[in-house]
N, C-alpha and C positions, 0 to 999 in steps of 0.2 A: 561361238562354232559352233556348226553346223557340219556333223561328222558327212556327210552325201553332199558338201553342198551345189555343186557340179556333176557329180558325176552319173553312171549312168549304173542303175542295180544290179546290172548282168555283170559289173566290173566287184559288186561287193559280195563279200559269204553270207549265206540266209544262218537264219537263224533261230532258232525255234520258239514259243513265248516263254516255256518255263525255264529258258536260258535267260530270256533275257529280265524274267522277273528275277532270277536269282544273281545279275548283273546289276540290274539297277533298284537294290528293295526298294520302295515306300515312295516311289517317285512316278513321275507323270513322261511320259517318254512317245516323241513322235515318231513313228513307223511308215516305215513302207512295204505295201504286204508283196512279196516277191513272187510268192505261189499261191494259193488262191484258189477258192470255187463255191459255188451256189447248190443251195437246194432248199424249197421251200422257204421262197425269200428269206434263208439264210444265208450269209458272207463268212465263209467258215475260214481264217487265213491263217493258215499252214506253215508259209514258211516268212519271217519279213527279214529288215533288218532295220536298227537304229536309226535316225537322223541327229535326237538330238535325246538329254534328259532332262527333268525342266521338275523343279522343288515348289512351284506357283502355277497352278492351273492357268490364269490369263497371262503368264508369259507364252507353256506348252502353247494356249490357243492362237497366239501371237506369231507365233514357233511356225503352227500348220499354216495360219494365212498367209505368213510372208514367201514358205515356201509353193504354199498351192498356186498361189500368183504367179509365179517364176516357172513351176513345171504342172501345167493344171491336168493334165493326163496321169499324171503319175496318180497311184491308191495310195492314198495316205491318210493316217489315222493317230489321233490322241486316246492313249489307254492309262491309267494309271497301273502301276505293280501289280496290286491289291488285289488286282482281278484275277480270279482261280482262270477265264478261258476269254477269247475275244472272236467269238460269235458277232455279226453286225448284223441285225434287219433294214432288207435293203425295202426302199424306197421311191418309187420309179413315181418322176414328176410328168403328168399329163395333161395339158391343156395347153390354152393362148396365154402368155405374160399379155396385161395392160400394158399398154405405151403410156405412160405421165408427162405432160409439155409442161413446161416451165414459163 
């Protein structure tokens, strides 16, 4: 069950990382950033919503890919709740992708 299957994030109560780690100890969580900021190529997630929790990292990434395919504009992440913080290094792609022909 996806908690936010097709809901818009503004309908969901935002939560802090500390609360997520208490509610989902020892789990992988698929979260959506509700409030985030960037500074020196670090993305700091301030408020999030939990979409789903998992015990298996492969299932967590599968859930991420499924949700990203349905909602590519949403800011989604997978974290393990053993992490003390949720800073993400921002990487930007610049360049031309080469098209391959079969």
